[in-house]
C-alpha positions in Angstrom: -18.0 1.2 49.8 -16.9 0.7 46.2 -14.7 -2.3 45.4 -13.9 -1.6 41.8 -15.0 -0.4 38.4 -16.2 -2.9 35.9 -16.4 -2.5 32.1 -18.7 -4.2 29.8 -19.1 -3.6 26.1 -22.8 -3.7 25.1 -23.6 -3.1 21.4 -20.4 -1.1 21.0 -21.0 1.1 24.0 -18.8 1.0 27.1 -20.7 0.9 30.3 -19.0 1.6 33.7 -20.3 -0.2 36.8 -19.2 0.4 40.4 -19.8 -2.6 42.6 -20.5 -2.1 46.3 -19.6 -4.6 49.0 -21.0 -4.6 52.6 -18.8 -7.5 53.8 -15.1 -7.6 53.3 -13.9 -9.6 50.3 -11.3 -12.3 50.7 -8.0 -11.5 49.1 -8.7 -14.0 46.3 -12.2 -12.7 45.6 -10.9 -9.1 45.6 -8.4 -10.0 42.9 -11.1 -11.6 40.9 -13.5 -8.6 40.9 -11.1 -6.0 39.6 -12.5 -5.9 36.0 -15.8 -7.7 35.6 -19.3 -7.0 34.4 -22.3 -7.1 36.8 -23.0 -10.8 36.2 -19.4 -11.7 37.1 -19.6 -9.4 40.2 -22.7 -11.4 41.3 -20.8 -14.6 40.8 -17.9 -13.3 42.9 -20.4 -12.4 45.6 -21.6 -16.0 45.5 -18.0 -17.3 45.8 -17.7 -15.0 48.8 -20.6 -16.6 50.7 -23.7 -15.0 49.3 -26.4 -17.5 48.2 -27.7 -17.3 44.6 -30.6 -15.0 45.4 -28.5 -12.6 47.5 -25.8 -12.5 44.8 -28.3 -11.5 42.1 -30.4 -9.0 44.2 -27.4 -7.4 45.9 -25.5 -6.6 42.7 -28.5 -4.2 41.8 -28.7 -2.5 45.2 -27.8 1.0 43.9 -30.1 0.7 40.8 -33.2 -0.2 42.9 -32.4 2.3 45.7 -32.3 -0.3 48.5 -29.4 -0.8 50.9 -27.4 -3.9 50.0 -27.5 -5.2 53.6 -31.4 -5.2 53.4 -31.4 -7.1 50.1 -28.9 -9.5 51.6 -31.2 -10.1 54.6 -34.3 -10.4 52.5 -32.7 -12.9 50.2 -31.1 -15.1 52.8 -34.0 -17.7 53.0 -34.1 -18.2 49.2 -30.8 -20.1 48.9 -30.8 -23.6 47.6 -34.2 -23.3 46.0 -35.8 -21.7 49.1 -34.3 -22.8 52.4 -32.3 -25.6 50.7 -35.7 -27.2 49.6 -34.4 -27.4 46.0 -37.4 -25.5 44.7 -37.3 -22.5 42.3 -33.8 -21.4 41.6 -32.6 -18.8 44.1 -31.0 -16.7 41.4 -34.3 -16.4 39.6 -36.0 -15.6 42.9 -33.5 -12.7 43.3 -34.5 -11.4 39.9 -38.2 -11.6 40.7 -37.5 -9.7 43.9 -36.0 -7.0 41.8 -39.1 -6.9 39.6 -41.1 -5.9 42.6 -38.7 -3.3 43.6 -38.7 -1.8 40.1 -42.4 -1.9 39.4 -44.3 -1.7 42.7 -45.5 1.6 43.9 -45.5 0.3 47.5 -48.9 1.7 48.1 -50.4 -0.5 50.7 -53.6 1.6 51.0 -54.5 0.8 47.4 -52.8 -2.6 47.1 -52.5 -4.5 43.8 -52.2 -1.6 41.4 -48.8 -2.5 40.2 -49.0 -6.3 40.7 -49.8 -7.1 37.1 -46.7 -5.4 35.7 -44.5 -7.0 38.2 -46.0 -10.4 37.5 -45.5 -9.9 33.7 -41.8 -9.1 34.3 -41.3 -12.0 36.6 -43.0 -14.4 34.2 -41.0 -13.1 31.2 -37.8 -13.5 33.3 -38.8 -17.1 34.2 -39.4 -18.0 30.6 -36.0 -16.6 29.5 -34.3 -18.3 32.4 -35.8 -21.7 31.5 -34.7 -21.2 27.9 -31.1 -20.6 29.0 -30.8 -22.8 32.1 -33.1 -25.6 30.8 -34.9 -25.9 34.1 -36.6 -23.8 36.7 -36.2 -26.0 39.8 -32.9 -26.0 41.7 -32.8 -29.8 42.2 -33.5 -30.4 38.5 -30.8 -27.9 37.4 -28.3 -29.6 39.7 -29.1 -33.2 38.9 -29.9 -32.8 35.2 -29.6 -35.8 32.9 -27.9 -38.9 34.3 -26.8 -37.0 37.3 -24.9 -34.4 35.3 -26.0 -30.8 36.1 -27.7 -28.8 33.3 -25.8 -25.8 34.5 -23.9 -24.6 37.6 -25.0 -22.1 40.3 -22.5 -19.7 38.9 -24.2 -19.9 35.4 -27.6 -19.6 36.9 -26.5 -16.4 38.7 -25.0 -15.0 35.4 -28.3 -15.9 33.5 -30.6 -14.3 36.2 -28.4 -11.2 36.4 -28.3 -10.7 32.6 -32.1 -11.3 32.3 -32.8 -8.8 35.1 -30.7 -6.3 33.3 -32.6 -6.8 30.1 -36.1 -7.2 31.4 -36.0 -4.5 34.1 -33.7 -2.0 32.3 -31.1 -2.1 35.1 
């Protein structure tokens, strides 16, 4: 069900997004998501209980043709750098999942035909992510220099969402 329309000015063009929510938003979160772009919608999902991977992947559910509840379930183990192990940032993992959904032909009979394109996109997103977030690993992002985080989870979600939009054409 749609929860609102979001406007974003990109190169002078106005783009309209409709965000979909499978779980009810809290009253505070609902107020926050009235007029936001896709990255801010993902951050609002995170504030509403989604992990970083879920927030990034689920905001693209309509664009990749997958039910948001399925993306939510698939992304559940990637929070906190994969099961709170503080590994690769979950937000970036969500973007990499989207690369597979965009590029893979799903042909299990002739496996591997689309893997190279997916891997190139995932690698390009990883490089752009590190340029902006300064690190790839969740624990390093959160501890940073002298215990001060390089960036926040919210910013990692924004970065991964924006990179997925650019790299995958979503």
